[in-house]
Structure formats: C-alpha cells, structure tokens
N, C-alpha and C positions, 0 to 999 in steps of 0.2 A: 827866458828858458830856451835852451837850444833844441835843435831838432832831435838829437839823440835822446834827450830826456823825455821829450814828447812821445817818441816812438816806444821807449821803455814803459812809460805809463800806459800807453795804449795796449801794449802786449800784456802787461800785468792786469789791466782791466778786462781784456779778452779772456785771459786765463781764469780770472776770478769769476767772471760771468758764466764761462763754460762749466766751471766747477759747481757753481750754484745750480746751473741748469741740470748738470749730471746728478747732483744730490736730489733735486726736485723730481727728476725722472725716476731715480731709485725709489724714493718714497711713494711716488705714484704707482710704480710697478708693484711695490710691496703691498700698498693699499689695495690695488686691483686684485692681487692674489688672495689677500684676506677676504675681500668681497666675494670672490669666486668660491673660496672655501666656505664662507657663510651661506652663499647661495646653494652650494652642494649639500650642506647640512640641512638647509631649509627644504630642499627638494626631497632629501631622504626622509626628513620628518613628515613632510606632506604625504609621501608614499606610504610610510608606516601608519599614519593616521587614516589614509584611504583604505589600507588593508584591514586595519582594526575596525573601521566603520563597516566594511564588507562582512567581517566576521560577526559583528554585532547584528547586522541585518540577517545573516545566515542563522545565528542562534535564535533570533526572534522568530524567524520563519519556522525553525525546528520546534520552538515552544508552541507556536500556533498549531502546527501539525499534531504535536503530542496532545494538546488540549482538545483538538477536534477528535483525535483518536479516542481519548478518554471519554468524551461525551458520547460518542457512538457506542463504545463498549458498554457504558452504563445504561444506555437506552436499550441495547439488545438484552443485556443481563436482566434489566427490570421486566422485560417481557418473557424471555425464554426460561429464565431460572425460576419464575413464579409458577410455571405450569404444573410441576409436580406437587408443589405445596397446595395449589388450588384443588387438585385431585384428592390429596390426602384430607383436606378440609371437608370436601364433600363426603368422603367416607366417614369422617368423624361425626358428621351431622346425622348419620343414619342411626336410629335408636337401637336396632337389632340387626346386625349384619347377617346373623344366621337365617333371617327370613329371605335373604336374597338367593335366587337360584344359583346353583353351583356353576352353571355355564356362564351366567351373567357376571358372577363374582370373578371367575377366571378371566373373562374379557376385560373387566375393570383393572385387575392387577397386571394383566399383560400390557394394557395401555399405559398404566402407571410405570411399569418397568421400562417401556420405551421412552417415556418422557424423562425419567431419571437418567437413563443412559445417554440421551442426547444432551441434557443439561450438564451432566458430568463431563462429557466429551468436550462441549463448548468451553466449560470452565477450565479444563486442562489446557486446551489450545490457547485460550486467552492468557492464562498464567505463564505458559511456556513462551508465548510470543512476547509478553511483557518482560520476562527474564532476559530474552534475547536482546530486546531493546536496551535494557538497563546495562547489560554486560557487553554491548557491541558485538553480539554473536549472530547478527543477521545473515552474514555470509556463510554460516555453518550449514552444510547440507548432509544428507545421508542417502544411501542407496535404497531405493524403494521399488518394488514391483507394483506398477500402477494398477493392474487388474486386481491384485489382492487388496490394495487400499480402497478402491472403488467398491469392491464386494463387501468389505467391512462397513463402509458407509451406507450401502444399500440395506444391509441387515438391520440398521437402526430404524429404517422406515418400512420394514417388512409388513407390519400390521396395517399401516396406512395404505400401502400399496394393495394389500389383500382386500381391505374394506372398499377401496375404490375400484377394485378389479382391474388394476392397471398392469400392463405387461411391460417389462423392462428388456430392451434389446441391447445388450452390452457386447459390442464387437471389438473391444480393446484386445490387442495381441497379448496372449498369455506370457510371452517372453520379453515384453517391453519393460525394461528396468532403467531408471535414470537416477542421477543425483539431484535431489530437490530439497527445498526447505519443507520438511514433512508437515509441520504444524500449519503453515500457510496453505499448502496444497489441500490438506484435509478440511481446514476451515472454509476455504472458498468452495470446494466441490460439495461439501455438506450443505452449504447454504443454497447452492444452485439446485441440488437434488431436492431439497426441502421445498423450494418454490415450484419446481417441476411437478412434485407430488401434489402440492396445494392448488396449483392453477391448471393442472392437466384435466383432461376430460375423463369422466367416469367411464370405465371400460376401454379407455384409450391406451396409449403406449408412450414410453419414454425411451428415446434412442441415445446411446452413448457411443460416440465415434472418436477415433484417435487418428491424427495425421502427423507424420514425422518425416517429411521429405524436404525440409528446409535446413539451411546451414546454421542459423542462429537461434531457432526456437522450435518447439513442437506444440501442437494444438489439441485441445480436448473440447469437443462440441457435444452439448446436451440439449436434446430437442424434446419438447412435449407438445402433444397435439391438442392443446387448449385453444382458446380464442386468440386470434392474431391481435397485435397491438396497433393502436392508431399511430400515425406519424408523430403526433405531438407527444404521446407517451414514450415512444422510442427515443425521441430527441432528449426528453428529460432523463430517461434511464442512462443514455450513453454520454450525455454532455452536461447536464445540469444537476438536478438532485435526484439520485436514484431511488429516493423514497417517495417520489411524486406519484407513482402508481398506487402505492398504499393509500395515500391521502385521497386520490381520485376515486378509488374503488371502495374506500372505507373498510379495508382489510388490514389485518395485523401481520407484521413480520415480513413484508415483501420489499422493504426498502432499505432500512438502515443496515441490515446484514449485507446486502449487495454493495452499498456505499462503502462499508468497511472492507469488503472483499476487494473492491477497486483500489483502495488505499494500500492494502497489503501487497497486491500484485504489482503496483507501481513501485514499491520499495525493492522488489527483486527483478525489476525490468520486465514485468509481465503486463498483460492487459486483459480486459473483459469487454465483450461486445454483444449487445442484444440485436436480434434481427428477426423479421418474419420469415419463416421457412415455407416457401410456396407450397400450399396444400397440406402442410404438416404441422402448422402451429407456430410456436416460438422457439428459436434456437439461441443458445448462449455459447459463444466461442471464447474459450479460455486459452490464452497464449502464455507459455512458460519458457524461460530461457533454457536453451538446449545444452545439456551436459550428459549425453548418452554414455553409458558404461562401455568402455572399450573404444570410444571414439577418439 
C-alpha cells in the first residue's frame, strides 16, 4: 500500500471520527438542554408545591382562628344571652306579681330592659361581624362620631352606674369623627365599659380619654379606680389568656369578652393593653388604625 493510499485512509478516518464526535457532541448538547428543561420544570413544580403548601398552612391557620373565634363567641353568648331569660324565669316563679311594690317592680323591669338591650346589642354585633367575615367585608368602615357611639354604649349601663354611684368623666372631643369598623368598635368598647362598671369601686369614677396625635393610629383609654392588678394578672391579660382574671377571682364575664376583643382588634391592626394607672386603678388602652375624616 503506497503512501498516498495510507494518507487518504488516515484523512477519511479523521473525518469519520470528527463526524462521530460532532454527532456525539450534538446529542450530548441536546440531552443537556432536555435535562435543563426538565430541571426547570421540576423547579417550577417544586415552587408551585411550596406555594400550595403555604396556602394550605394559611387556610389551616384561618380555620383554627375561626374555630377559636366560634368557641369564644359561644362561650360569651352562653353567659350574656342567658341573663334576660334568668330574670324572666325569676318573675315567672312569683305567684302573684301584684303583691310586689310598684317601685320594686319598676326596678326589676328596668334592670330586665337593660339586660335585654345589652344582649340584643351583642347579638347584633356578633351577627354583623360574622356576616362581614363570611362576605370578606372586614375592610368596610363607616363614618362615626366617637362621642355619640360612647354615649350610646354608656346609656346601656346607666342603671348599673347609678346603683354603684359611679361617675363617668368622658372627655372625648365632640367633633372627633373617624372611619371605623363600627361593629368591632362598639363590641370592644362595650366590653371594656362593662368590665370597668363591674370591677370599679362603688362611688368611684370611670374616665374616658382620647388621644389623636399620632400618624397611624388613635387611642381610647378607659380607666376605672378599682383595685390595681398584680403583675401576674397583668401578664396573663396582656400576653397569655385574658380570661385568667375571671378564673383567679371566680367572677363571670371578665375574660372571654376581652379575649375576643383582642382578636377583633388584631384583625383591623388595632390592639388592647391593660395597665395599672398610678393612684387611679386600672386603665385599658385601645388603639385603632387612624382614618380621620378630612385627613
């Protein structure tokens, strides 16, 4: 075999080998692209699964919150809504109502009227709040004059305040109007006023103060001059179970309502804080998101 033939064969071999190498490189590149495409799809699928898992965790958390809310509402309703029925039952056990003195009978019916009004108000608030939750209308607010709202709530406790000879010092500005979630505001303030009336000192006073010099919120503080709270009770009210005071003192209605108030305020970016007010008793500071009219 001559040199020319050998050279030709070598050239052909080199060309064939390079062609094979090129084909292999092509398939390797194609395979690599397919692998990268599959990796991208897997990454996208993992991201979607992660987002779905987060949504599931969020929904589970919402379900737990809703269940906790329902439990608290039922606990409050089982206590507050039974009061008028208990009073009616007492009346029904009296053999002859005509034997009761007119003044005593008037007092009984006045007390019953107050109980019915508070129970009806609470039921309306809870139903409207539930409707807002079901229909995603939590962000809905309306323009309210705060002094008018507080005066309406105080009227519900007029009899209790008179019986306890308690003085209410309401210094809220007559012209202070804001956009608020009315049902939440009324529910929270009503519960705080109720506790101030219940735990305040006979012959004492309740102070209602308003502060609106911050950018993002305004504050309503309600002070009663009852007994100051121990550090342990304050801690439980502010950070643990707000019904701990009720259990500790064996009194009704002082805890679950406040716990529910805290939940409701949290939903609208508000807050509630108990504190001992030096020489004046116990203060409850309520903070509401600020949406002042004309601001």
